[in-house]
All heavy atoms as a GROMACS GRO file, in nm:
protein
  609
    1MET      N    1   0.085  -0.117   0.000
    1MET     CA    2   0.000   0.000   0.000
    1MET      C    3   0.090   0.124   0.000
    1MET      O    4   0.180   0.137   0.082
    1MET     CB    5  -0.089  -0.004   0.125
    1MET     CG    6  -0.195   0.101   0.130
    1MET     SD    7  -0.300   0.084   0.277
    1MET     CE    8  -0.451   0.031   0.202
    2THR      N    9   0.065   0.214  -0.093
    2THR     CA   10   0.147   0.335  -0.103
    2THR      C   11   0.104   0.438   0.002
    2THR      O   12  -0.002   0.426   0.064
    2THR     CB   13   0.133   0.400  -0.242
    2THR    OG1   14  -0.002   0.447  -0.257
    2THR    CG2   15   0.167   0.302  -0.353
    3VAL      N   16   0.186   0.538   0.020
    3VAL     CA   17   0.157   0.644   0.116
    3VAL      C   18   0.027   0.716   0.076
    3VAL      O   19  -0.057   0.745   0.161
    3VAL     CB   20   0.274   0.745   0.124
    3VAL    CG1   21   0.239   0.861   0.214
    3VAL    CG2   22   0.400   0.677   0.171
    4THR      N   23   0.010   0.739  -0.052
    4THR     CA   24  -0.110   0.806  -0.100
    4THR      C   25  -0.234   0.723  -0.070
    4THR      O   26  -0.338   0.777  -0.029
    4THR     CB   27  -0.099   0.833  -0.252
    4THR    OG1   28   0.022   0.905  -0.277
    4THR    CG2   29  -0.217   0.913  -0.302
    5GLU      N   30  -0.224   0.594  -0.089
    5GLU     CA   31  -0.337   0.505  -0.059
    5GLU      C   32  -0.368   0.503   0.090
    5GLU      O   33  -0.484   0.502   0.131
    5GLU     CB   34  -0.307   0.364  -0.108
    5GLU     CG   35  -0.301   0.351  -0.259
    5GLU     CD   36  -0.248   0.217  -0.306
    5GLU    OE1   37  -0.178   0.148  -0.228
    5GLU    OE2   38  -0.277   0.183  -0.422
    6LYS      N   39  -0.265   0.504   0.173
    6LYS     CA   40  -0.284   0.506   0.319
    6LYS      C   41  -0.352   0.635   0.362
    6LYS      O   42  -0.442   0.634   0.448
    6LYS     CB   43  -0.152   0.489   0.391
    6LYS     CG   44  -0.094   0.349   0.379
    6LYS     CD   45   0.040   0.340   0.448
    6LYS     CE   46   0.100   0.201   0.430
    6LYS     NZ   47   0.232   0.190   0.493
    7VAL      N   48  -0.312   0.747   0.304
    7VAL     CA   49  -0.374   0.876   0.338
    7VAL      C   50  -0.520   0.876   0.292
    7VAL      O   51  -0.608   0.924   0.364
    7VAL     CB   52  -0.294   0.993   0.276
    7VAL    CG1   53  -0.370   1.124   0.289
    7VAL    CG2   54  -0.158   1.005   0.343
    8ALA      N   55  -0.547   0.822   0.175
    8ALA     CA   56  -0.685   0.814   0.126
    8ALA      C   57  -0.770   0.728   0.219
    8ALA      O   58  -0.886   0.762   0.248
    8ALA     CB   59  -0.688   0.760  -0.016
    9TYR      N   60  -0.715   0.618   0.266
    9TYR     CA   61  -0.785   0.531   0.360
    9TYR      C   62  -0.815   0.606   0.489
    9TYR      O   63  -0.928   0.602   0.541
    9TYR     CB   64  -0.701   0.406   0.388
    9TYR     CG   65  -0.760   0.315   0.493
    9TYR    CD1   66  -0.869   0.234   0.463
    9TYR    CD2   67  -0.708   0.312   0.621
    9TYR    CE1   68  -0.924   0.150   0.560
    9TYR    CE2   69  -0.762   0.229   0.719
    9TYR     CZ   70  -0.870   0.148   0.687
    9TYR     OH   71  -0.925   0.066   0.783
   10LEU      N   72  -0.716   0.676   0.541
   10LEU     CA   73  -0.734   0.754   0.663
   10LEU      C   74  -0.839   0.863   0.645
   10LEU      O   75  -0.922   0.886   0.733
   10LEU     CB   76  -0.600   0.815   0.705
   10LEU     CG   77  -0.596   0.892   0.836
   10LEU    CD1   78  -0.636   0.801   0.952
   10LEU    CD2   79  -0.457   0.947   0.859
   11LYS      N   80  -0.836   0.927   0.529
   11LYS     CA   81  -0.936   1.030   0.499
   11LYS      C   82  -1.077   0.970   0.499
   11LYS      O   83  -1.170   1.030   0.552
   11LYS     CB   84  -0.905   1.094   0.364
   11LYS     CG   85  -0.993   1.210   0.330
   11LYS     CD   86  -0.951   1.275   0.199
   11LYS     CE   87  -1.036   1.396   0.168
   11LYS     NZ   88  -0.996   1.462   0.044
   12GLY      N   89  -1.090   0.852   0.443
   12GLY     CA   90  -1.219   0.784   0.443
   12GLY      C   91  -1.266   0.752   0.585
   12GLY      O   92  -1.384   0.765   0.617
   13LEU      N   93  -1.173   0.708   0.668
   13LEU     CA   94  -1.209   0.680   0.808
   13LEU      C   95  -1.258   0.805   0.879
   13LEU      O   96  -1.358   0.802   0.952
   13LEU     CB   97  -1.088   0.623   0.884
   13LEU     CG   98  -1.048   0.480   0.853
   13LEU    CD1   99  -0.923   0.443   0.932
   13LEU    CD2  100  -1.161   0.383   0.888
   14ILE      N  101  -1.188   0.915   0.857
   14ILE     CA  102  -1.226   1.041   0.922
   14ILE      C  103  -1.361   1.089   0.872
   14ILE      O  104  -1.447   1.133   0.950
   14ILE     CB  105  -1.116   1.147   0.903
   14ILE    CG1  106  -0.993   1.108   0.985
   14ILE    CG2  107  -1.165   1.286   0.943
   14ILE    CD1  108  -0.872   1.196   0.960
   15GLU      N  109  -1.383   1.078   0.741
   15GLU     CA  110  -1.512   1.119   0.685
   15GLU      C  111  -1.624   1.032   0.740
   15GLU      O  112  -1.736   1.079   0.762
   15GLU     CB  113  -1.509   1.115   0.533
   15GLU     CG  114  -1.426   1.226   0.471
   15GLU     CD  115  -1.411   1.213   0.320
   15GLU    OE1  116  -1.460   1.115   0.262
   15GLU    OE2  117  -1.348   1.303   0.262
   16GLY      N  118  -1.595   0.905   0.763
   16GLY     CA  119  -1.694   0.813   0.818
   16GLY      C  120  -1.731   0.846   0.961
   16GLY      O  121  -1.839   0.808   1.009
   17MET      N  122  -1.646   0.917   1.031
   17MET     CA  123  -1.674   0.954   1.169
   17MET      C  124  -1.771   1.073   1.176
   17MET      O  125  -1.820   1.107   1.283
   17MET     CB  126  -1.543   0.987   1.242
   17MET     CG  127  -1.451   0.867   1.253
   17MET     SD  128  -1.292   0.909   1.325
   17MET     CE  129  -1.333   0.897   1.498
   18GLU      N  130  -1.795   1.135   1.062
   18GLU     CA  131  -1.894   1.243   1.047
   18GLU      C  132  -1.873   1.356   1.147
   18GLU      O  133  -1.964   1.397   1.219
   18GLU     CB  134  -2.035   1.186   1.057
   18GLU     CG  135  -2.066   1.087   0.948
   18GLU     CD  136  -2.206   1.028   0.958
   18GLU    OE1  137  -2.284   1.072   1.046
   18GLU    OE2  138  -2.237   0.940   0.879
   19PHE      N  139  -1.750   1.408   1.150
   19PHE     CA  140  -1.724   1.525   1.233
   19PHE      C  141  -1.792   1.646   1.171
   19PHE      O  142  -1.800   1.658   1.048
   19PHE     CB  143  -1.573   1.554   1.242
   19PHE     CG  144  -1.501   1.465   1.339
   19PHE    CD1  145  -1.431   1.354   1.294
   19PHE    CD2  146  -1.503   1.493   1.474
   19PHE    CE1  147  -1.364   1.272   1.383
   19PHE    CE2  148  -1.436   1.412   1.563
   19PHE     CZ  149  -1.366   1.301   1.518
   20GLU      N  150  -1.836   1.735   1.252
   20GLU     CA  151  -1.892   1.861   1.206
   20GLU      C  152  -1.775   1.944   1.151
   20GLU      O  153  -1.679   1.971   1.224
   20GLU     CB  154  -1.960   1.934   1.322
   20GLU     CG  155  -2.029   2.061   1.285
   20GLU     CD  156  -2.157   2.041   1.208
   20GLU    OE1  157  -2.225   1.938   1.232
   20GLU    OE2  158  -2.187   2.125   1.124
   21GLU      N  159  -1.781   1.983   1.024
   21GLU     CA  160  -1.669   2.054   0.963
   21GLU      C  161  -1.642   2.190   1.025
   21GLU      O  162  -1.531   2.241   1.020
   21GLU     CB  163  -1.691   2.071   0.812
   21GLU     CG  164  -1.663   1.946   0.733
   21GLU     CD  165  -1.653   1.973   0.585
   21GLU    OE1  166  -1.602   2.079   0.545
   21GLU    OE2  167  -1.698   1.886   0.509
   22ASN      N  168  -1.743   2.249   1.085
   22ASN     CA  169  -1.726   2.381   1.146
   22ASN      C  170  -1.681   2.374   1.291
   22ASN      O  171  -1.651   2.477   1.351
   22ASN     CB  172  -1.855   2.463   1.134
   22ASN     CG  173  -1.888   2.495   0.990
   22ASN    OD1  174  -1.799   2.513   0.909
   22ASN    ND2  175  -2.015   2.498   0.957
   23SER      N  176  -1.675   2.254   1.346
   23SER     CA  177  -1.628   2.240   1.484
   23SER      C  178  -1.476   2.252   1.487
   23SER      O  179  -1.408   2.241   1.385
   23SER     CB  180  -1.673   2.106   1.542
   23SER     OG  181  -1.603   2.000   1.480
   24ARG      N  182  -1.423   2.272   1.606
   24ARG     CA  183  -1.277   2.282   1.619
   24ARG      C  184  -1.210   2.151   1.577
   24ARG      O  185  -1.110   2.152   1.507
   24ARG     CB  186  -1.239   2.316   1.763
   24ARG     CG  187  -1.270   2.459   1.799
   24ARG     CD  188  -1.221   2.493   1.936
   24ARG     NE  189  -1.319   2.442   2.032
   24ARG     CZ  190  -1.303   2.444   2.163
   24ARG    NH1  191  -1.193   2.492   2.215
   24ARG    NH2  192  -1.396   2.397   2.243
   25GLU      N  193  -1.268   2.039   1.617
   25GLU     CA  194  -1.211   1.908   1.581
   25GLU      C  195  -1.218   1.884   1.430
   25GLU      O  196  -1.124   1.835   1.368
   25GLU     CB  197  -1.284   1.795   1.654
   25GLU     CG  198  -1.267   1.795   1.804
   25GLU     CD  199  -1.369   1.885   1.874
   25GLU    OE1  200  -1.457   1.944   1.807
   25GLU    OE2  201  -1.360   1.897   1.997
   26GLY      N  202  -1.332   1.922   1.372
   26GLY     CA  203  -1.349   1.905   1.228
   26GLY      C  204  -1.250   1.988   1.148
   26GLY      O  205  -1.191   1.941   1.051
   27LYS      N  206  -1.231   2.113   1.190
   27LYS     CA  207  -1.135   2.201   1.122
   27LYS      C  208  -0.993   2.146   1.136
   27LYS      O  209  -0.915   2.148   1.040
   27LYS     CB  210  -1.143   2.342   1.180
   27LYS     CG  211  -1.269   2.416   1.143
   27LYS     CD  212  -1.272   2.554   1.208
   27LYS     CE  213  -1.400   2.627   1.176
   27LYS     NZ  214  -1.407   2.758   1.242
   28LEU      N  215  -0.961   2.098   1.256
   28LEU     CA  216  -0.829   2.043   1.281
   28LEU      C  217  -0.804   1.920   1.193
   28LEU      O  218  -0.699   1.910   1.127
   28LEU     CB  219  -0.812   2.006   1.428
   28LEU     CG  220  -0.683   1.936   1.466
   28LEU    CD1  221  -0.564   2.029   1.446
   28LEU    CD2  222  -0.690   1.886   1.609
   29LEU      N  223  -0.899   1.828   1.193
   29LEU     CA  224  -0.882   1.706   1.113
   29LEU      C  225  -0.874   1.736   0.964
   29LEU      O  226  -0.795   1.676   0.892
   29LEU     CB  227  -0.994   1.606   1.142
   29LEU     CG  228  -0.985   1.539   1.279
   29LEU    CD1  229  -1.111   1.458   1.306
   29LEU    CD2  230  -0.862   1.451   1.287
   30LYS      N  231  -0.956   1.831   0.917
   30LYS     CA  232  -0.951   1.867   0.775
   30LYS      C  233  -0.815   1.926   0.740
   30LYS      O  234  -0.756   1.890   0.638
   30LYS     CB  235  -1.062   1.966   0.741
   30LYS     CG  236  -1.065   2.001   0.593
   30LYS     CD  237  -1.180   2.089   0.558
   30LYS     CE  238  -1.186   2.129   0.414
   30LYS     NZ  239  -1.077   2.109   0.328
   31SER      N  240  -0.763   2.013   0.825
   31SER     CA  241  -0.631   2.073   0.801
   31SER      C  242  -0.522   1.966   0.802
   31SER      O  243  -0.433   1.966   0.717
   31SER     CB  244  -0.599   2.178   0.906
   31SER     OG  245  -0.688   2.286   0.895
   32MET      N  246  -0.531   1.875   0.896
   32MET     CA  247  -0.431   1.768   0.904
   32MET      C  248  -0.438   1.679   0.780
   32MET      O  249  -0.334   1.638   0.726
   32MET     CB  250  -0.452   1.686   1.031
   32MET     CG  251  -0.413   1.761   1.157
   32MET     SD  252  -0.457   1.679   1.310
   32MET     CE  253  -0.373   1.523   1.295
   33MET      N  254  -0.557   1.649   0.732
   33MET     CA  255  -0.571   1.565   0.613
   33MET      C  256  -0.518   1.636   0.489
   33MET      O  257  -0.456   1.573   0.403
   33MET     CB  258  -0.716   1.523   0.592
   33MET     CG  259  -0.764   1.416   0.686
   33MET     SD  260  -0.655   1.271   0.696
   33MET     CE  261  -0.639   1.224   0.526
   34ASP      N  262  -0.540   1.767   0.480
   34ASP     CA  263  -0.485   1.843   0.367
   34ASP      C  264  -0.333   1.837   0.367
   34ASP      O  265  -0.270   1.816   0.262
   34ASP     CB  266  -0.533   1.989   0.372
   34ASP     CG  267  -0.680   2.004   0.342
   34ASP    OD1  268  -0.741   1.909   0.286
   34ASP    OD2  269  -0.736   2.111   0.376
   35ILE      N  270  -0.275   1.854   0.486
   35ILE     CA  271  -0.128   1.849   0.497
   35ILE      C  272  -0.078   1.709   0.463
   35ILE      O  273   0.020   1.693   0.389
   35ILE     CB  274  -0.084   1.891   0.638
   35ILE    CG1  275  -0.111   2.040   0.659
   35ILE    CG2  276   0.064   1.860   0.661
   35ILE    CD1  277  -0.096   2.086   0.802
   36LEU      N  278  -0.143   1.606   0.516
   36LEU     CA  279  -0.101   1.468   0.488
   36LEU      C  280  -0.113   1.437   0.338
   36LEU      O  281  -0.026   1.370   0.282
   36LEU     CB  282  -0.185   1.368   0.568
   36LEU     CG  283  -0.147   1.350   0.713
   36LEU    CD1  284  -0.248   1.260   0.783
   36LEU    CD2  285  -0.008   1.294   0.726
   37SER      N  286  -0.217   1.485   0.274
   37SER     CA  287  -0.233   1.462   0.130
   37SER      C  288  -0.121   1.528   0.052
   37SER      O  289  -0.065   1.468  -0.041
   37SER     CB  290  -0.368   1.515   0.083
   37SER     OG  291  -0.473   1.443   0.138
   38ASP      N  292  -0.087   1.652   0.090
   38ASP     CA  293   0.023   1.722   0.022
   38ASP      C  294   0.155   1.649   0.044
   38ASP      O  295   0.235   1.634  -0.050
   38ASP     CB  296   0.035   1.866   0.073
   38ASP     CG  297  -0.081   1.954   0.030
   38ASP    OD1  298  -0.156   1.914  -0.062
   38ASP    OD2  299  -0.097   2.063   0.088
   39LEU      N  300   0.179   1.604   0.167
   39LEU     CA  301   0.303   1.531   0.196
   39LEU      C  302   0.310   1.400   0.119
   39LEU      O  303   0.416   1.362   0.067
   39LEU     CB  304   0.315   1.505   0.346
   39LEU     CG  305   0.349   1.626   0.433
   39LEU    CD1  306   0.338   1.590   0.581
   39LEU    CD2  307   0.487   1.678   0.400
   40ALA      N  308   0.199   1.328   0.112
   40ALA     CA  309   0.196   1.201   0.039
   40ALA      C  310   0.226   1.223  -0.109
   40ALA      O  311   0.302   1.147  -0.169
   40ALA     CB  312   0.061   1.133   0.057
   41THR      N  313   0.170   1.329  -0.165
   41THR     CA  314   0.197   1.360  -0.306
   41THR      C  315   0.344   1.394  -0.326
   41THR      O  316   0.406   1.349  -0.422
   41THR     CB  317   0.108   1.478  -0.352
   41THR    OG1  318  -0.030   1.442  -0.334
   41THR    CG2  319   0.132   1.512  -0.496
   42SER      N  320   0.400   1.472  -0.234
   42SER     CA  321   0.542   1.509  -0.243
   42SER      C  322   0.631   1.386  -0.232
   42SER      O  323   0.728   1.371  -0.308
   42SER     CB  324   0.579   1.608  -0.133
   42SER     OG  325   0.514   1.730  -0.152
   43VAL      N  326   0.600   1.297  -0.140
   43VAL     CA  327   0.679   1.174  -0.123
   43VAL      C  328   0.671   1.089  -0.249
   43VAL      O  329   0.773   1.037  -0.297
   43VAL     CB  330   0.630   1.094   0.001
   43VAL    CG1  331   0.686   0.954   0.001
   43VAL    CG2  332   0.668   1.167   0.127
   44GLU      N  333   0.553   1.077  -0.306
   44GLU     CA  334   0.536   0.998  -0.428
   44GLU      C  335   0.617   1.059  -0.543
   44GLU      O  336   0.682   0.987  -0.619
   44GLU     CB  337   0.388   0.989  -0.463
   44GLU     CG  338   0.354   0.875  -0.555
   44GLU     CD  339   0.205   0.854  -0.560
   44GLU    OE1  340   0.137   0.934  -0.628
   44GLU    OE2  341   0.157   0.759  -0.496
   45ASP      N  342   0.613   1.192  -0.555
   45ASP     CA  343   0.691   1.260  -0.659
   45ASP      C  344   0.841   1.237  -0.639
   45ASP      O  345   0.914   1.212  -0.735
   45ASP     CB  346   0.661   1.410  -0.661
   45ASP     CG  347   0.522   1.443  -0.710
   45ASP    OD1  348   0.456   1.354  -0.770
   45ASP    OD2  349   0.477   1.558  -0.687
   46LEU      N  350   0.886   1.246  -0.515
   46LEU     CA  351   1.028   1.223  -0.485
   46LEU      C  352   1.070   1.079  -0.515
   46LEU      O  353   1.180   1.055  -0.566
   46LEU     CB  354   1.059   1.256  -0.340
   46LEU     CG  355   1.063   1.404  -0.306
   46LEU    CD1  356   1.072   1.424  -0.154
   46LEU    CD2  357   1.179   1.473  -0.375
   47GLU      N  358   0.982   0.984  -0.485
   47GLU     CA  359   1.013   0.843  -0.516
   47GLU      C  360   1.026   0.823  -0.667
   47GLU      O  361   1.117   0.754  -0.713
   47GLU     CB  362   0.905   0.752  -0.459
   47GLU     CG  363   0.911   0.737  -0.308
   47GLU     CD  364   0.794   0.660  -0.251
   47GLU    OE1  365   0.691   0.644  -0.321
   47GLU    OE2  366   0.805   0.614  -0.136
   48ASP      N  367   0.935   0.884  -0.743
   48ASP     CA  368   0.942   0.873  -0.889
   48ASP      C  369   1.071   0.937  -0.942
   48ASP      O  370   1.139   0.880  -1.028
   48ASP     CB  371   0.821   0.940  -0.955
   48ASP     CG  372   0.691   0.866  -0.928
   48ASP    OD1  373   0.696   0.748  -0.886
   48ASP    OD2  374   0.584   0.927  -0.946
   49TYR      N  375   1.104   1.054  -0.890
   49TYR     CA  376   1.224   1.125  -0.933
   49TYR      C  377   1.350   1.046  -0.898
   49TYR      O  378   1.442   1.036  -0.979
   49TYR     CB  379   1.227   1.264  -0.868
   49TYR     CG  380   1.342   1.350  -0.912
   49TYR    CD1  381   1.350   1.400  -1.042
   49TYR    CD2  382   1.443   1.383  -0.823
   49TYR    CE1  383   1.455   1.479  -1.083
   49TYR    CE2  384   1.549   1.463  -0.863
   49TYR     CZ  385   1.555   1.510  -0.992
   49TYR     OH  386   1.660   1.589  -1.032
   50THR      N  387   1.352   0.988  -0.780
   50THR     CA  388   1.467   0.908  -0.737
   50THR      C  389   1.484   0.786  -0.826
   50THR      O  390   1.596   0.750  -0.864
   50THR     CB  391   1.451   0.865  -0.590
   50THR    OG1  392   1.440   0.982  -0.510
   50THR    CG2  393   1.569   0.783  -0.543
   51ALA      N  394   1.375   0.720  -0.860
   51ALA     CA  395   1.382   0.603  -0.949
   51ALA      C  396   1.438   0.643  -1.086
   51ALA      O  397   1.520   0.572  -1.143
   51ALA     CB  398   1.245   0.540  -0.962
   52GLU      N  399   1.392   0.757  -1.136
   52GLU     CA  400   1.440   0.805  -1.266
   52GLU      C  401   1.590   0.838  -1.260
   52GLU      O  402   1.666   0.802  -1.350
   52GLU     CB  403   1.361   0.931  -1.303
   52GLU     CG  404   1.382   0.978  -1.444
   52GLU     CD  405   1.292   1.096  -1.476
   52GLU    OE1  406   1.170   1.086  -1.453
   52GLU    OE2  407   1.345   1.198  -1.524
   53LEU      N  408   1.632   0.904  -1.153
   53LEU     CA  409   1.775   0.936  -1.138
   53LEU      C  410   1.859   0.810  -1.125
   53LEU      O  411   1.970   0.803  -1.180
   53LEU     CB  412   1.797   1.024  -1.015
   53LEU     CG  413   1.764   1.172  -1.030
   53LEU    CD1  414   1.784   1.243  -0.896
   53LEU    CD2  415   1.850   1.236  -1.136
   54THR      N  416   1.808   0.711  -1.054
   54THR     CA  417   1.880   0.585  -1.038
   54THR      C  418   1.902   0.518  -1.173
   54THR      O  419   2.012   0.467  -1.202
   54THR     CB  420   1.804   0.492  -0.943
   54THR    OG1  421   1.789   0.557  -0.816
   54THR    CG2  422   1.875   0.360  -0.925
   55GLU      N  423   1.799   0.519  -1.257
   55GLU     CA  424   1.813   0.461  -1.391
   55GLU      C  425   1.918   0.535  -1.471
   55GLU      O  426   2.000   0.474  -1.541
   55GLU     CB  427   1.679   0.466  -1.464
   55GLU     CG  428   1.576   0.368  -1.412
   55GLU     CD  429   1.443   0.381  -1.484
   55GLU    OE1  430   1.438   0.441  -1.593
   55GLU    OE2  431   1.344   0.331  -1.428
   56GLN      N  432   1.918   0.668  -1.462
   56GLN     CA  433   2.016   0.747  -1.537
   56GLN      C  434   2.158   0.723  -1.486
   56GLN      O  435   2.251   0.711  -1.567
   56GLN     CB  436   1.981   0.896  -1.528
   56GLN     CG  437   1.856   0.933  -1.602
   56GLN     CD  438   1.817   1.079  -1.583
   56GLN    OE1  439   1.879   1.152  -1.507
   56GLN    NE2  440   1.713   1.120  -1.654
   57VAL      N  441   2.175   0.714  -1.357
   57VAL     CA  442   2.308   0.689  -1.300
   57VAL      C  443   2.357   0.550  -1.340
   57VAL      O  444   2.474   0.532  -1.374
   57VAL     CB  445   2.307   0.706  -1.146
   57VAL    CG1  446   2.433   0.652  -1.084
   57VAL    CG2  447   2.287   0.852  -1.110
   58ASP      N  448   2.267   0.452  -1.339
   58ASP     CA  449   2.305   0.318  -1.383
   58ASP      C  450   2.349   0.317  -1.529
   58ASP      O  451   2.447   0.251  -1.565
   58ASP     CB  452   2.189   0.219  -1.362
   58ASP     CG  453   2.164   0.187  -1.216
   58ASP    OD1  454   2.254   0.214  -1.132
   58ASP    OD2  455   2.055   0.136  -1.185
   59ALA      N  456   2.278   0.392  -1.613
   59ALA     CA  457   2.315   0.399  -1.755
   59ALA      C  458   2.452   0.466  -1.771
   59ALA      O  459   2.535   0.421  -1.850
   59ALA     CB  460   2.209   0.475  -1.834
   60ILE      N  461   2.476   0.572  -1.695
   60ILE     CA  462   2.606   0.641  -1.701
   60ILE      C  463   2.716   0.547  -1.653
   60ILE      O  464   2.825   0.542  -1.712
   60ILE     CB  465   2.602   0.770  -1.616
   60ILE    CG1  466   2.512   0.873  -1.682
   60ILE    CG2  467   2.743   0.827  -1.596
   60ILE    CD1  468   2.482   0.994  -1.596
   61ASP      N  469   2.689   0.471  -1.548
   61ASP     CA  470   2.787   0.377  -1.495
   61ASP      C  471   2.823   0.270  -1.598
   61ASP      O  472   2.940   0.236  -1.615
   61ASP     CB  473   2.733   0.312  -1.367
   61ASP     CG  474   2.836   0.226  -1.298
   61ASP    OD1  475   2.952   0.271  -1.285
   61ASP    OD2  476   2.800   0.114  -1.256
   62GLU      N  477   2.722   0.220  -1.668
   62GLU     CA  478   2.748   0.120  -1.773
   62GLU      C  479   2.831   0.179  -1.886
   62GLU      O  480   2.924   0.114  -1.936
   62GLU     CB  481   2.616   0.066  -1.826
   62GLU     CG  482   2.542  -0.024  -1.730
   62GLU     CD  483   2.404  -0.064  -1.781
   62GLU    OE1  484   2.374  -0.040  -1.900
   62GLU    OE2  485   2.328  -0.120  -1.701
   63ASP      N  486   2.797   0.302  -1.925
   63ASP     CA  487   2.875   0.369  -2.031
   63ASP      C  488   3.019   0.392  -1.987
   63ASP      O  489   3.112   0.372  -2.065
   63ASP     CB  490   2.810   0.503  -2.069
   63ASP     CG  491   2.677   0.487  -2.139
   63ASP    OD1  492   2.648   0.375  -2.186
   63ASP    OD2  493   2.602   0.587  -2.147
   64LEU      N  494   3.037   0.432  -1.863
   64LEU     CA  495   3.172   0.455  -1.811
   64LEU      C  496   3.251   0.324  -1.806
   64LEU      O  497   3.370   0.322  -1.842
   64LEU     CB  498   3.165   0.518  -1.672
   64LEU     CG  499   3.298   0.553  -1.607
   64LEU    CD1  500   3.377   0.651  -1.694
   64LEU    CD2  501   3.274   0.610  -1.468
   65ASP      N  502   3.187   0.216  -1.763
   65ASP     CA  503   3.255   0.086  -1.763
   65ASP      C  504   3.301   0.048  -1.903
   65ASP      O  505   3.412  -0.003  -1.922
   65ASP     CB  506   3.162  -0.023  -1.707
   65ASP     CG  507   3.148  -0.016  -1.556
   65ASP    OD1  508   3.232   0.048  -1.491
   65ASP    OD2  509   3.051  -0.076  -1.505
   66SER      N  510   3.215   0.073  -2.000
   66SER     CA  511   3.250   0.042  -2.139
   66SER      C  512   3.368   0.126  -2.186
   66SER      O  513   3.461   0.074  -2.249
   66SER     CB  514   3.128   0.066  -2.228
   66SER     OG  515   3.160   0.046  -2.363
   67LEU      N  516   3.365   0.253  -2.155
   67LEU     CA  517   3.475   0.341  -2.193
   67LEU      C  518   3.606   0.301  -2.124
   67LEU      O  519   3.712   0.302  -2.186
   67LEU     CB  520   3.442   0.486  -2.159
   67LEU     CG  521   3.341   0.557  -2.248
   67LEU    CD1  522   3.305   0.693  -2.190
   67LEU    CD2  523   3.397   0.573  -2.389
   68GLU      N  524   3.596   0.267  -1.996
   68GLU     CA  525   3.716   0.226  -1.923
   68GLU      C  526   3.775   0.099  -1.982
   68GLU      O  527   3.897   0.088  -1.998
   68GLU     CB  528   3.683   0.203  -1.775
   68GLU     CG  529   3.664   0.330  -1.696
   68GLU     CD  530   3.622   0.302  -1.552
   68GLU    OE1  531   3.575   0.191  -1.522
   68GLU    OE2  532   3.635   0.395  -1.470
   69SER      N  533   3.690   0.004  -2.014
   69SER     CA  534   3.743  -0.121  -2.069
   69SER      C  535   3.806  -0.097  -2.206
   69SER      O  536   3.910  -0.155  -2.238
   69SER     CB  537   3.634  -0.228  -2.077
   69SER     OG  538   3.535  -0.191  -2.170
   70ASP      N  539   3.746  -0.010  -2.287
   70ASP     CA  540   3.805   0.022  -2.418
   70ASP      C  541   3.938   0.096  -2.400
   70ASP      O  542   4.035   0.067  -2.470
   70ASP     CB  543   3.710   0.110  -2.500
   70ASP     CG  544   3.588   0.034  -2.548
   70ASP    OD1  545   3.588  -0.090  -2.542
   70ASP    OD2  546   3.490   0.100  -2.590
   71PHE      N  547   3.943   0.190  -2.309
   71PHE     CA  548   4.063   0.269  -2.288
   71PHE      C  549   4.178   0.184  -2.233
   71PHE      O  550   4.290   0.190  -2.283
   71PHE     CB  551   4.033   0.385  -2.192
   71PHE     CG  552   4.152   0.470  -2.161
   71PHE    CD1  553   4.200   0.562  -2.254
   71PHE    CD2  554   4.218   0.459  -2.040
   71PHE    CE1  555   4.309   0.641  -2.226
   71PHE    CE2  556   4.327   0.538  -2.011
   71PHE     CZ  557   4.374   0.629  -2.104
   72TYR      N  558   4.149   0.106  -2.130
   72TYR     CA  559   4.254   0.026  -2.068
   72TYR      C  560   4.294  -0.093  -2.156
   72TYR      O  561   4.406  -0.143  -2.145
   72TYR     CB  562   4.212  -0.022  -1.929
   72TYR     CG  563   4.210   0.091  -1.829
   72TYR    CD1  564   4.092   0.126  -1.764
   72TYR    CD2  565   4.324   0.165  -1.802
   72TYR    CE1  566   4.090   0.231  -1.674
   72TYR    CE2  567   4.322   0.270  -1.713
   72TYR     CZ  568   4.204   0.303  -1.650
   72TYR     OH  569   4.203   0.406  -1.560
   73GLU      N  570   4.204  -0.134  -2.244
   73GLU     CA  571   4.237  -0.243  -2.336
   73GLU      C  572   4.348  -0.197  -2.432
   73GLU      O  573   4.436  -0.273  -2.468
   73GLU     CB  574   4.111  -0.283  -2.414
   73GLU     CG  575   4.122  -0.409  -2.492
   73GLU     CD  576   3.988  -0.446  -2.550
   73GLU    OE1  577   3.909  -0.511  -2.479
   73GLU    OE2  578   3.964  -0.408  -2.666
   74GLU      N  579   4.345  -0.069  -2.471
   74GLU     CA  580   4.447  -0.015  -2.559
   74GLU      C  581   4.583  -0.010  -2.490
   74GLU      O  582   4.686  -0.019  -2.555
   74GLU     CB  583   4.408   0.126  -2.605
   74GLU     CG  584   4.290   0.130  -2.698
   74GLU     CD  585   4.251   0.270  -2.737
   74GLU    OE1  586   4.325   0.366  -2.706
   74GLU    OE2  587   4.144   0.287  -2.799
   75TRP      N  588   4.588   0.006  -2.360
   75TRP     CA  589   4.712   0.017  -2.286
   75TRP      C  590   4.774  -0.118  -2.255
   75TRP      O  591   4.890  -0.125  -2.217
   75TRP     CB  592   4.690   0.094  -2.157
   75TRP     CG  593   4.667   0.241  -2.181
   75TRP    CD1  594   4.549   0.302  -2.191
   75TRP    CD2  595   4.766   0.341  -2.201
   75TRP    NE1  596   4.566   0.435  -2.216
   75TRP    CE2  597   4.700   0.463  -2.223
   75TRP    CE3  598   4.905   0.339  -2.204
   75TRP    CZ2  599   4.768   0.582  -2.246
   75TRP    CZ3  600   4.971   0.458  -2.227
   75TRP    CH2  601   4.903   0.577  -2.248
   76ASP      N  602   4.699  -0.224  -2.267
   76ASP     CA  603   4.752  -0.358  -2.235
   76ASP      C  604   4.846  -0.407  -2.339
   76ASP      O  605   4.871  -0.396  -2.442
   76ASP     CB  606   4.639  -0.458  -2.217
   76ASP     CG  607   4.571  -0.439  -2.083
   76ASP    OD1  608   4.628  -0.373  -1.996
   76ASP    OD2  609   4.456  -0.489  -2.070
   0.00000   0.00000   0.00000
C-alpha cells in the first residue's frame, strides 16, 4: 500500500466519523488531512524522481565501464 493510498484510507475513516466541519475538531482534522495529502503527493513525486535518477546513473555507470574497458584495453 502506497503512502497516497494510506492517506486516502485515513481520509475515508475520518469522513466516516462524520465530524462537524465547522467544529474545532473538524477544522483540525480537515487541516491535518490536507497536509497529509500534500506530503503524500510530495513523497510519491520524490520516489518517482529518485527512481528516474537511479536509472540514469546506472546507464552512465554502464557507459563509463564500457569506456574504461576500451581505454585500458588499448594500454595492455
